[in-house]
Backbone as XML, in Angstrom:
<?xml version="1.0"?>
<chain id="A" units="angstrom">
  <residue number="1" name="MET">
    <atom name="N" x="46.200" y="-96.808" z="45.423"/>
    <atom name="CA" x="46.739" y="-95.886" z="45.742"/>
    <atom name="C" x="48.111" y="-94.712" z="44.328"/>
  </residue>
  <residue number="2" name="VAL">
    <atom name="N" x="48.000" y="-94.065" z="44.284"/>
    <atom name="CA" x="48.712" y="-93.336" z="42.896"/>
    <atom name="C" x="49.401" y="-93.042" z="43.513"/>
  </residue>
  <residue number="3" name="PRO">
    <atom name="N" x="50.490" y="-92.779" z="42.603"/>
    <atom name="CA" x="51.785" y="-92.254" z="43.789"/>
    <atom name="C" x="51.529" y="-90.135" z="43.145"/>
  </residue>
  <residue number="4" name="PHE">
    <atom name="N" x="51.725" y="-89.649" z="43.987"/>
    <atom name="CA" x="51.580" y="-88.828" z="44.147"/>
    <atom name="C" x="53.262" y="-87.978" z="43.085"/>
  </residue>
  <residue number="5" name="SER">
    <atom name="N" x="54.621" y="-88.135" z="42.712"/>
    <atom name="CA" x="55.194" y="-88.242" z="41.217"/>
    <atom name="C" x="54.551" y="-88.799" z="40.646"/>
  </residue>
  <residue number="6" name="LEU">
    <atom name="N" x="53.875" y="-89.641" z="40.354"/>
    <atom name="CA" x="52.837" y="-89.992" z="39.115"/>
    <atom name="C" x="51.851" y="-88.767" z="38.228"/>
  </residue>
  <residue number="7" name="VAL">
    <atom name="N" x="50.440" y="-88.166" z="39.507"/>
    <atom name="CA" x="50.225" y="-86.986" z="39.226"/>
    <atom name="C" x="50.657" y="-85.627" z="38.967"/>
  </residue>
  <residue number="8" name="LEU">
    <atom name="N" x="51.768" y="-85.540" z="39.137"/>
    <atom name="CA" x="52.885" y="-84.270" z="39.849"/>
    <atom name="C" x="53.118" y="-84.656" z="37.622"/>
  </residue>
  <residue number="9" name="GLY">
    <atom name="N" x="53.826" y="-85.917" z="37.366"/>
    <atom name="CA" x="54.752" y="-85.990" z="36.782"/>
    <atom name="C" x="53.374" y="-85.449" z="34.709"/>
  </residue>
  <residue number="10" name="CYS">
    <atom name="N" x="51.893" y="-87.033" z="35.267"/>
    <atom name="CA" x="50.596" y="-86.405" z="34.537"/>
    <atom name="C" x="50.968" y="-84.827" z="34.033"/>
  </residue>
  <residue number="11" name="TYR">
    <atom name="N" x="50.558" y="-84.488" z="35.268"/>
    <atom name="CA" x="50.513" y="-82.047" z="34.684"/>
    <atom name="C" x="51.011" y="-82.410" z="34.692"/>
  </residue>
  <residue number="12" name="ALA">
    <atom name="N" x="52.314" y="-82.061" z="34.368"/>
    <atom name="CA" x="53.336" y="-81.645" z="33.741"/>
    <atom name="C" x="53.067" y="-81.658" z="32.622"/>
  </residue>
  <residue number="13" name="MET">
    <atom name="N" x="53.399" y="-83.045" z="32.427"/>
    <atom name="CA" x="53.320" y="-83.499" z="30.324"/>
    <atom name="C" x="52.043" y="-82.750" z="29.766"/>
  </residue>
  <residue number="14" name="LEU">
    <atom name="N" x="50.876" y="-82.503" z="30.312"/>
    <atom name="CA" x="49.421" y="-81.980" z="29.869"/>
    <atom name="C" x="49.942" y="-81.279" z="29.699"/>
  </residue>
  <residue number="15" name="VAL">
    <atom name="N" x="50.682" y="-79.392" z="30.670"/>
    <atom name="CA" x="50.934" y="-78.211" z="31.234"/>
    <atom name="C" x="51.025" y="-78.005" z="29.975"/>
  </residue>
  <residue number="16" name="VAL">
    <atom name="N" x="52.641" y="-78.312" z="29.193"/>
    <atom name="CA" x="53.649" y="-79.086" z="28.252"/>
    <atom name="C" x="53.154" y="-78.793" z="26.736"/>
  </residue>
  <residue number="17" name="ASN">
    <atom name="N" x="52.359" y="-80.255" z="27.213"/>
    <atom name="CA" x="52.297" y="-80.176" z="26.195"/>
    <atom name="C" x="50.502" y="-80.224" z="25.093"/>
  </residue>
  <residue number="18" name="TYR">
    <atom name="N" x="49.979" y="-79.029" z="25.494"/>
    <atom name="CA" x="48.826" y="-79.086" z="26.013"/>
    <atom name="C" x="47.638" y="-78.608" z="26.030"/>
  </residue>
  <residue number="19" name="TYR">
    <atom name="N" x="47.495" y="-77.372" z="25.151"/>
    <atom name="CA" x="46.716" y="-76.201" z="26.010"/>
    <atom name="C" x="45.545" y="-75.444" z="25.803"/>
  </residue>
  <residue number="20" name="PRO">
    <atom name="N" x="44.619" y="-75.485" z="25.341"/>
    <atom name="CA" x="44.251" y="-75.198" z="27.113"/>
    <atom name="C" x="43.827" y="-76.585" z="27.941"/>
  </residue>
  <residue number="21" name="MET">
    <atom name="N" x="43.995" y="-77.031" z="29.446"/>
    <atom name="CA" x="44.157" y="-77.839" z="29.763"/>
    <atom name="C" x="42.363" y="-78.804" z="30.234"/>
  </residue>
  <residue number="22" name="LYS">
    <atom name="N" x="41.281" y="-77.999" z="29.958"/>
    <atom name="CA" x="40.079" y="-78.263" z="30.512"/>
    <atom name="C" x="39.328" y="-78.791" z="29.369"/>
  </residue>
  <residue number="23" name="ASP">
    <atom name="N" x="39.762" y="-78.760" z="28.323"/>
    <atom name="CA" x="39.571" y="-79.786" z="27.294"/>
    <atom name="C" x="38.930" y="-81.351" z="27.653"/>
  </residue>
  <residue number="24" name="ILE">
    <atom name="N" x="40.896" y="-81.481" z="28.341"/>
    <atom name="CA" x="40.940" y="-82.622" z="28.456"/>
    <atom name="C" x="39.823" y="-83.680" z="29.825"/>
  </residue>
  <residue number="25" name="ILE">
    <atom name="N" x="40.409" y="-82.530" z="31.149"/>
    <atom name="CA" x="40.178" y="-82.998" z="32.215"/>
    <atom name="C" x="38.819" y="-82.362" z="32.650"/>
  </residue>
  <residue number="26" name="GLY">
    <atom name="N" x="39.069" y="-81.364" z="32.727"/>
    <atom name="CA" x="37.434" y="-80.408" z="32.624"/>
    <atom name="C" x="38.052" y="-79.238" z="33.572"/>
  </residue>
  <residue number="27" name="VAL">
    <atom name="N" x="36.742" y="-78.247" z="34.239"/>
    <atom name="CA" x="37.370" y="-76.896" z="34.251"/>
    <atom name="C" x="37.534" y="-77.589" z="36.372"/>
  </residue>
  <residue number="28" name="ALA">
    <atom name="N" x="36.457" y="-78.674" z="36.389"/>
    <atom name="CA" x="36.419" y="-79.948" z="37.203"/>
    <atom name="C" x="38.353" y="-79.477" z="38.320"/>
  </residue>
  <residue number="29" name="GLY">
    <atom name="N" x="38.527" y="-80.480" z="36.926"/>
    <atom name="CA" x="39.766" y="-81.020" z="36.796"/>
    <atom name="C" x="40.813" y="-80.291" z="37.538"/>
  </residue>
  <residue number="30" name="CYS">
    <atom name="N" x="41.176" y="-79.161" z="36.059"/>
    <atom name="CA" x="42.079" y="-77.898" z="36.849"/>
    <atom name="C" x="41.554" y="-78.024" z="38.161"/>
  </residue>
  <residue number="31" name="TYR">
    <atom name="N" x="40.604" y="-77.266" z="39.490"/>
    <atom name="CA" x="40.914" y="-76.789" z="40.581"/>
    <atom name="C" x="41.186" y="-77.231" z="41.095"/>
  </residue>
  <residue number="32" name="VAL">
    <atom name="N" x="41.178" y="-78.984" z="40.549"/>
    <atom name="CA" x="41.388" y="-80.374" z="42.122"/>
    <atom name="C" x="43.395" y="-80.767" z="41.733"/>
  </residue>
  <residue number="33" name="LEU">
    <atom name="N" x="43.636" y="-80.237" z="40.319"/>
    <atom name="CA" x="45.559" y="-80.732" z="39.475"/>
    <atom name="C" x="45.813" y="-79.036" z="40.517"/>
  </residue>
  <residue number="34" name="GLU">
    <atom name="N" x="45.277" y="-77.948" z="40.518"/>
    <atom name="CA" x="45.751" y="-76.506" z="40.838"/>
    <atom name="C" x="46.116" y="-76.700" z="42.711"/>
  </residue>
  <residue number="35" name="LEU">
    <atom name="N" x="45.097" y="-77.518" z="43.252"/>
    <atom name="CA" x="44.695" y="-77.663" z="44.413"/>
    <atom name="C" x="46.405" y="-78.252" z="45.027"/>
  </residue>
  <residue number="36" name="VAL">
    <atom name="N" x="46.742" y="-79.571" z="44.264"/>
    <atom name="CA" x="47.424" y="-80.356" z="44.711"/>
    <atom name="C" x="49.048" y="-79.882" z="44.339"/>
  </residue>
  <residue number="37" name="GLU">
    <atom name="N" x="48.823" y="-79.239" z="42.799"/>
    <atom name="CA" x="49.781" y="-78.829" z="42.846"/>
    <atom name="C" x="51.155" y="-77.621" z="44.829"/>
  </residue>
  <residue number="38" name="LEU">
    <atom name="N" x="49.836" y="-76.516" z="45.290"/>
    <atom name="CA" x="49.464" y="-76.251" z="46.311"/>
    <atom name="C" x="50.145" y="-76.871" z="47.254"/>
  </residue>
  <residue number="39" name="TYR">
    <atom name="N" x="49.063" y="-77.785" z="47.251"/>
    <atom name="CA" x="49.230" y="-78.425" z="48.830"/>
    <atom name="C" x="50.497" y="-79.643" z="47.866"/>
  </residue>
  <residue number="40" name="GLY">
    <atom name="N" x="51.970" y="-79.791" z="47.253"/>
    <atom name="CA" x="52.828" y="-80.039" z="47.341"/>
    <atom name="C" x="53.738" y="-79.409" z="47.358"/>
  </residue>
  <residue number="41" name="ILE">
    <atom name="N" x="53.725" y="-78.373" z="46.653"/>
    <atom name="CA" x="54.545" y="-77.179" z="47.517"/>
    <atom name="C" x="54.887" y="-76.407" z="48.624"/>
  </residue>
  <residue number="42" name="ILE">
    <atom name="N" x="53.490" y="-76.815" z="49.022"/>
    <atom name="CA" x="53.831" y="-75.874" z="51.575"/>
    <atom name="C" x="54.517" y="-77.656" z="51.415"/>
  </residue>
  <residue number="43" name="THR">
    <atom name="N" x="53.476" y="-78.289" z="51.250"/>
    <atom name="CA" x="55.137" y="-79.686" z="51.865"/>
    <atom name="C" x="56.022" y="-79.360" z="51.759"/>
  </residue>
  <residue number="44" name="PHE">
    <atom name="N" x="56.603" y="-79.819" z="50.280"/>
    <atom name="CA" x="58.142" y="-79.683" z="49.397"/>
    <atom name="C" x="58.884" y="-77.853" z="51.133"/>
  </residue>
  <residue number="45" name="GLN">
    <atom name="N" x="57.969" y="-77.037" z="51.111"/>
    <atom name="CA" x="58.558" y="-76.249" z="51.583"/>
    <atom name="C" x="58.920" y="-76.364" z="53.010"/>
  </residue>
  <residue number="46" name="SER">
    <atom name="N" x="57.509" y="-77.530" z="53.792"/>
    <atom name="CA" x="57.761" y="-77.690" z="55.314"/>
    <atom name="C" x="58.157" y="-78.344" z="55.810"/>
  </residue>
  <residue number="47" name="ILE">
    <atom name="N" x="59.005" y="-79.222" z="54.918"/>
    <atom name="CA" x="60.329" y="-80.677" z="55.190"/>
    <atom name="C" x="61.623" y="-79.153" z="55.520"/>
  </residue>
  <residue number="48" name="SER">
    <atom name="N" x="61.279" y="-78.269" z="54.301"/>
    <atom name="CA" x="62.730" y="-77.506" z="53.722"/>
    <atom name="C" x="63.101" y="-77.378" z="55.486"/>
  </residue>
  <residue number="49" name="PHE">
    <atom name="N" x="61.515" y="-76.511" z="55.275"/>
    <atom name="CA" x="61.910" y="-75.349" z="56.771"/>
    <atom name="C" x="62.161" y="-76.388" z="58.075"/>
  </residue>
  <residue number="50" name="TYR">
    <atom name="N" x="61.213" y="-77.080" z="58.360"/>
    <atom name="CA" x="61.970" y="-78.293" z="59.711"/>
    <atom name="C" x="63.188" y="-78.562" z="59.353"/>
  </residue>
  <residue number="51" name="THR">
    <atom name="N" x="63.788" y="-79.789" z="58.348"/>
    <atom name="CA" x="64.961" y="-80.526" z="58.087"/>
    <atom name="C" x="65.915" y="-78.461" z="59.240"/>
  </residue>
  <residue number="52" name="SER">
    <atom name="N" x="66.463" y="-78.054" z="58.247"/>
    <atom name="CA" x="66.670" y="-76.683" z="58.412"/>
    <atom name="C" x="66.648" y="-76.287" z="60.126"/>
  </residue>
  <residue number="53" name="LEU">
    <atom name="N" x="65.589" y="-76.528" z="60.160"/>
    <atom name="CA" x="65.694" y="-75.714" z="62.188"/>
    <atom name="C" x="66.020" y="-77.429" z="62.543"/>
  </residue>
  <residue number="54" name="PHE">
    <atom name="N" x="65.894" y="-78.638" z="62.168"/>
    <atom name="CA" x="66.957" y="-79.096" z="63.083"/>
    <atom name="C" x="68.450" y="-79.897" z="63.241"/>
  </residue>
  <residue number="55" name="ARG">
    <atom name="N" x="68.664" y="-78.879" z="61.886"/>
    <atom name="CA" x="70.146" y="-79.096" z="61.599"/>
    <atom name="C" x="71.118" y="-77.846" z="62.230"/>
  </residue>
  <residue number="56" name="TYR">
    <atom name="N" x="69.823" y="-77.031" z="62.923"/>
    <atom name="CA" x="70.364" y="-75.129" z="63.734"/>
    <atom name="C" x="70.529" y="-76.173" z="64.720"/>
  </residue>
  <residue number="57" name="MET">
    <atom name="N" x="69.448" y="-76.765" z="65.284"/>
    <atom name="CA" x="69.162" y="-76.452" z="66.767"/>
    <atom name="C" x="70.584" y="-78.292" z="67.164"/>
  </residue>
  <residue number="58" name="CYS">
    <atom name="N" x="71.010" y="-78.631" z="66.333"/>
    <atom name="CA" x="71.292" y="-79.688" z="66.723"/>
    <atom name="C" x="73.118" y="-79.670" z="65.777"/>
  </residue>
  <residue number="59" name="ILE">
    <atom name="N" x="73.683" y="-78.341" z="65.427"/>
    <atom name="CA" x="75.006" y="-77.740" z="65.313"/>
    <atom name="C" x="75.183" y="-76.275" z="66.424"/>
  </residue>
  <residue number="60" name="VAL">
    <atom name="N" x="74.003" y="-75.696" z="66.218"/>
    <atom name="CA" x="74.406" y="-73.576" z="67.489"/>
    <atom name="C" x="73.790" y="-74.708" z="68.871"/>
  </residue>
  <residue number="61" name="LEU">
    <atom name="N" x="72.757" y="-75.081" z="68.681"/>
    <atom name="CA" x="72.635" y="-75.670" z="69.961"/>
    <atom name="C" x="72.944" y="-76.674" z="70.821"/>
  </residue>
  <residue number="62" name="HIS">
    <atom name="N" x="73.850" y="-77.333" z="70.662"/>
    <atom name="CA" x="74.265" y="-78.763" z="70.912"/>
    <atom name="C" x="74.053" y="-78.504" z="72.879"/>
  </residue>
  <residue number="63" name="ASP">
    <atom name="N" x="74.575" y="-77.890" z="73.149"/>
    <atom name="CA" x="74.755" y="-77.458" z="75.107"/>
    <atom name="C" x="73.514" y="-77.426" z="75.723"/>
  </residue>
  <residue number="64" name="LYS">
    <atom name="N" x="72.640" y="-77.358" z="74.803"/>
    <atom name="CA" x="71.622" y="-76.559" z="75.358"/>
    <atom name="C" x="70.295" y="-77.915" z="75.580"/>
  </residue>
  <residue number="65" name="MET">
    <atom name="N" x="71.100" y="-78.632" z="74.173"/>
    <atom name="CA" x="70.392" y="-80.227" z="74.058"/>
    <atom name="C" x="70.394" y="-80.953" z="75.164"/>
  </residue>
  <residue number="66" name="ARG">
    <atom name="N" x="71.702" y="-81.728" z="74.494"/>
    <atom name="CA" x="71.747" y="-82.101" z="76.270"/>
    <atom name="C" x="71.723" y="-81.401" z="77.488"/>
  </residue>
  <residue number="67" name="GLN">
    <atom name="N" x="71.444" y="-80.222" z="77.833"/>
    <atom name="CA" x="71.584" y="-80.782" z="79.136"/>
    <atom name="C" x="69.672" y="-80.816" z="79.126"/>
  </residue>
  <residue number="68" name="ILE">
    <atom name="N" x="68.725" y="-80.448" z="77.991"/>
    <atom name="CA" x="67.484" y="-80.945" z="78.645"/>
    <atom name="C" x="66.993" y="-81.751" z="78.125"/>
  </residue>
  <residue number="69" name="GLY">
    <atom name="N" x="68.497" y="-83.472" z="77.814"/>
    <atom name="CA" x="67.138" y="-84.139" z="77.880"/>
    <atom name="C" x="68.436" y="-84.914" z="75.413"/>
  </residue>
  <residue number="70" name="LEU">
    <atom name="N" x="68.135" y="-83.846" z="75.134"/>
    <atom name="CA" x="67.821" y="-84.488" z="73.559"/>
    <atom name="C" x="69.199" y="-85.031" z="73.079"/>
  </residue>
  <residue number="71" name="SER">
    <atom name="N" x="69.270" y="-86.091" z="72.357"/>
    <atom name="CA" x="69.743" y="-85.929" z="71.307"/>
    <atom name="C" x="70.240" y="-86.031" z="70.751"/>
  </residue>
  <residue number="72" name="PRO">
    <atom name="N" x="71.572" y="-85.269" z="68.916"/>
    <atom name="CA" x="71.087" y="-85.085" z="68.662"/>
    <atom name="C" x="71.457" y="-86.513" z="66.768"/>
  </residue>
  <residue number="73" name="MET">
    <atom name="N" x="71.344" y="-87.469" z="67.896"/>
    <atom name="CA" x="71.064" y="-88.774" z="66.592"/>
    <atom name="C" x="69.661" y="-89.621" z="66.159"/>
  </residue>
  <residue number="74" name="VAL">
    <atom name="N" x="69.800" y="-89.570" z="65.549"/>
    <atom name="CA" x="68.342" y="-90.268" z="64.479"/>
    <atom name="C" x="68.206" y="-91.700" z="64.840"/>
  </residue>
  <residue number="75" name="ARG">
    <atom name="N" x="67.203" y="-92.225" z="65.637"/>
    <atom name="CA" x="67.244" y="-93.433" z="64.856"/>
    <atom name="C" x="65.822" y="-94.519" z="64.653"/>
  </residue>
  <residue number="76" name="SER">
    <atom name="N" x="66.049" y="-95.714" z="63.968"/>
    <atom name="CA" x="64.972" y="-95.660" z="63.012"/>
    <atom name="C" x="64.594" y="-97.019" z="63.536"/>
  </residue>
  <residue number="77" name="ILE">
    <atom name="N" x="63.502" y="-96.796" z="63.946"/>
    <atom name="CA" x="62.589" y="-98.001" z="64.809"/>
    <atom name="C" x="61.027" y="-98.795" z="63.980"/>
  </residue>
  <residue number="78" name="ARG">
    <atom name="N" x="61.701" y="-100.294" z="63.707"/>
    <atom name="CA" x="60.819" y="-100.323" z="63.372"/>
    <atom name="C" x="60.177" y="-101.334" z="63.317"/>
  </residue>
  <residue number="79" name="ILE">
    <atom name="N" x="59.076" y="-101.459" z="63.400"/>
    <atom name="CA" x="57.951" y="-102.407" z="63.907"/>
    <atom name="C" x="57.191" y="-103.054" z="63.214"/>
  </residue>
  <residue number="80" name="MET">
    <atom name="N" x="57.307" y="-104.697" z="63.929"/>
    <atom name="CA" x="56.685" y="-105.597" z="62.949"/>
    <atom name="C" x="56.102" y="-106.387" z="63.285"/>
  </residue>
  <residue number="81" name="ILE">
    <atom name="N" x="55.401" y="-106.312" z="62.187"/>
    <atom name="CA" x="53.174" y="-107.260" z="62.747"/>
    <atom name="C" x="53.083" y="-108.143" z="61.640"/>
  </residue>
  <residue number="82" name="LEU">
    <atom name="N" x="53.285" y="-108.991" z="62.887"/>
    <atom name="CA" x="52.700" y="-111.291" z="62.266"/>
    <atom name="C" x="51.775" y="-111.053" z="61.975"/>
  </residue>
  <residue number="83" name="ILE">
    <atom name="N" x="50.992" y="-110.771" z="60.739"/>
    <atom name="CA" x="50.065" y="-111.906" z="60.756"/>
    <atom name="C" x="49.925" y="-113.761" z="60.475"/>
  </residue>
  <residue number="84" name="GLN">
    <atom name="N" x="48.708" y="-114.178" z="60.997"/>
    <atom name="CA" x="48.862" y="-115.928" z="61.719"/>
    <atom name="C" x="48.038" y="-115.272" z="60.535"/>
  </residue>
</chain>
């Protein structure tokens, strides 16, 4: 699988250095890159929103979080699968 940042880097390079891009990647490629760009924007905005919401809950609503049994401490859980 190709890293998402590599795809966006190639896209940015094509946008800056070559116009029109449809000569290189075709019309379908332009639509695919446009959808990938939109997906990335929505994903980054969603991550930012949920992070801000969690911070708000930890700072402002810490008493209510304790009442329902939630803790602002985040733990890392590692799962190891041993293949013999």
